[in-house]
N, C-alpha and C positions, 0 to 999 in steps of 0.2 A: 440301313444295313449295320449290323453289329459284328465287330471283329471277334469279341470274346463273349459268347452267350452260353447258356446252359447246355445246348446241344454239343458244343465243342468239348466242354468238360465231361459230359456224359460219354462222349466218344473216347476220350482219354481213359476214363474209368473202365469202360467196356473192354478196351484193349488190354488194360492191366489185368482185369478179371480173366480174360482169355489166357494170358500168360500164367496166371495162378492155376487155372484148370490144366494147362499143359504141363506145368511142373508137377502137379499132383498125379496126372496120368503117367508121367515118366518116372515117378519114384517107386521102384519095385519094392522098397522096404516099407512102404506105407500100406497098412493092412486092408484099407477099403479105398484104394486109390480111384477106382472107376466111379463109385458113387460120389466121392468127393469131387472128382473132375466134372462129372455131369452136373452137380449142384452149381458149381462156380461157372461152368459153361452156360447154363441156362440163365443165370443172373447176368452174365456178360451180354447175351443176346438181348435181354430186356433193355439194357442200357444202350446198346448199339442200334437196335432196330425196333424199340418199343413203340415209337410213333408210327412206323410204317406197318407194323403187324396189326391185325384185327384185335380188338380188346378181348374177344373170346379166346383167341390163341394165347395171348399173354396171361389170361386167367388160368388156363390149363397148365401153362408153364410154371406159374406160381404154385398151383396145386401139386405139380410134380416135385417141386422143391420141398414142399411141406411133407410129402410122402417120404422123400429121401431122408429128411431130418427125423421124422417120426419113427421110421424103421431103422434108425441108427446106421445109415449107410455112409455117414461122414466120419472121417478120422483126421486127427491132427498130424502135423509133420512128425517124422520119426525122431528128429533131434534138432538141436541148434545148428545153425550154419557156421558157428565159430565155437572154439573151445572156451571153457570157463577162464582159463589163463589169458587167452587173447582178449576176452571181454574186460577182464580186470585191468590188463595193461592199457587198453584203450581208454577206459574210464579214468585211470590214473593220469594219463597223458592229457586228456581233454578237460577233465574236471567239470567245473560249472559252465564251460563253454558249450557243453552239450545242450543247454537249455536255449541258446540263442536261436537256433532254427525254429523251435516250437514257438518262441515269442514273436517271431517274424510273421506268423499266421495272423494273429489279431492286429498287429501293427499294419500289415499290408491290407487287411480287410478295411480298417478304418480309413487309411489313406486313399484306398481305391474308392470307397463309398463317398468320401468327401470331395476328392479331387479328380481322380481318373474317370469317374462316371460322367464328368462334365466335359471331357475332351471329345471333340468331334470336328470333322471337316465336312461341312454341308450335311448331308444325310448319312455320312459314314461315322458311326460312333465306335469308341473303343470298347465300352462295356454295355451290356444289355440293360437299359434303364428299367425295364419291367422286373428284372430279377437282380438288381445291382448288389444287394447284400450277399446273396448266395454266391453269385459270380465272383465277388470280391474275396470271399472265404476260400473258394476253389483256387483262385489266383494266388492267394497267400500260401496255400498248401504246396503249390508248384514252386513258388519262391523258396519255401522252407526246404524242399527236397534239394534244390540246386545249392542252397547255402550249406546244407548238411553234407553234400558230396564234397564241396570245396573245403569245409572245415575238417572233415575226417580223412580226406584224400582217398576215399573209397572208390572202387571201380564203378562204372555205370550200372553193372548188373546187381549191385548190392541192394538198391531200393526194391527191385523186383524180388530178390531172394528173401530179404528180411520182411518185406511187406507180405509176401506169400506165406511165410512162416507164421506171422502174426495173424493174418486173416484166417488161416486154417486152424489156428489155436482158438480163436474166438468162435469160429464155426457159424452155425445157423443163427445164433443170437444176434449176429450183425444186422439182420434184416427184421428182427422182431419189432422194433419201434414202428417201422413203416407198415407192417402187417396189422399191428394193433391200432394204429391211427386209421387205417382203412376200415377196420372193424367198427371203430367208433362212428365213422361216417355212415356205415351200413345201419347201425343201431338207430342213428338219428333219422335216417330216411324211413326206417321200418316203424317209426312211431313209438320208440321206447320212452322218449322224453315225457309225453303226456301220461303214460302209465306210471312213471316215477312220480310225477306231480300229484296224481291221484292218491298214490300210496302215502306220500309225505303229508298231504292235506288230511288224510284220515288218521295218521299216526301222531302228528305233532301239532301243537297250538301255533300255527304259522301266522296267526293274527298279531303276534308280538314280533316286532322288527328284529329283535335280538335272536329269537328262535329261528327266524328265516335265515339269518346270517350263519348261525351255527350249523343248520341243516345243509346249507350250500357248501360251506368250507369243509365240514366233516364228510359230506357226501362226495365231494371232489377227491378227498384223500382216500376214502374207502374204495370208491369205484376205480381209482387209479391203482390201488393195491390189487384189485381183482384183474384189471386189464393189463397192468404193467406199464401203462403209458398215460400221461396226463392229457395228451392230445386226443386219445381215444375217449377219455372220460369227459372232456370239456363239452362237446356238443350235447351229450345225453343229459348231464347234470345241469348245464346252463339252461337248456330248453325245459327241463323237468322241474327245476327248483329256482334257479337264479332269476330268470326272466319273469315267471308268473308271480313269484312271491316277493322278491327283493325290488324288482323294477316296477312291475305293474301294480302290485298290491300296495307297496309302501313307498313308491316313488324314488327308489334308489338310483344312483348314477351308474349306468351300464358299463362305462369305461373302467371306473374304479372296481366295480364288481368283477369284471372279466379279468383284469390284471391280477388282483389279489386272489381270485379264484384259481387261476393257473398256478400261482405260487403254492396254494394249498394242495393242488394236485401233485406238485413236485415233492411235497412232504410225504405223500403216499409212495412216491417213487423211491424215497430213501428207506422205506420200511417193508419192501416186498421182494420175494424171490422171483416174482413174475417179471420184474425189470432185470432180466438176467444179464443183459449187456452192461448194466451199471453195477450190479451187486454180486452176481455169481462169477462172471468172467474175470473181474479183477482178482477175486480170491484164487481162481485157477491160475492166472498169470503169475501171481505172487507165490503160488505153491503153498497156500495156507492149509493147515490140516482141517480147519472148520470152514466149510464152504459158505456158511452163514455169518462168518466173522465180520464182514463188511456191514451187513444189516444190523447186527448187534451193536456195532460201534456207532452207527448212524441213528439208531432208534431214539435215544434221548433227545438228540438234536432235532430230529424230525417232529417229535411231539411238541417240543418247545417252540419251534417255528410255526407250527400249526396253531398253537394257542395265540401267538403273537399276531398271526394273520387274522384270526377271528376278532381280536380286539381292534386291530387296525381297520378292518373293513367296517365294523360296527361304528367306529368313530368317524370314518370318512364318507362312507357310501351314502349316508342320509343327510350329510351336511354340505357336500360340495357338488 
């Protein structure tokens, strides 16, 4: 038996999402409050009862959320929950102490993974050993909320109010990574990988080991730019290019190939508006005039890291 497993944290998140939906529905100044409330309410039900509901029902709920987002039935909060003067005064009073709760998340995650995951009395375990890393991060988030409340001396309702405001500002982009990762899995099951392998074999001289590495790394970056998520690109490009050409044909190390391949995919994440939660949402939150400003700033770095990944993989994957 596990005291803290993913089901516990899913339930906490589900309750929070229900509160977000309730706040949206009760905000008469929000222009599309009912569509917003329905979106977050459906997501809450997925977290609260996803395991109990038939997969087909969950699928229709996700499709309903997609329709709400596509038809622009979501709207952000009408305003901040505090005035600009109040936020400035709070920032002046707390200064760099504001970063401590955020830093507690990785610290708690590391400590929990290394120490708390080993605590048990007989068959009663503190953390779920099957998902210890994710559970540790979730525990760190809760610790950070408690520390933030203590530091700022804010009322208990503040995390819900501010979390709801931030969540509604981000909007549908919040679940984009999960949807794209699921789409990548569907592509892999549908046999897109062999099709990609055939196209690459026809177009490129993959009999040369370096060409195979370039095709894999650049393919990961480009497909990630199209999908918006490296997790969605990974199964398709790895099955289509990485395994048949780097591993099978040239005897490369699959572990090294996969690790550096994912890094190459992340380079594509830096350079695409499809990764809306990483590149578009920050521009909106920072109220930048150019919504592509984040991408433009990251583009040179993304290309540089991609080139370094190609060189590193070619040097390592066939030698170790």
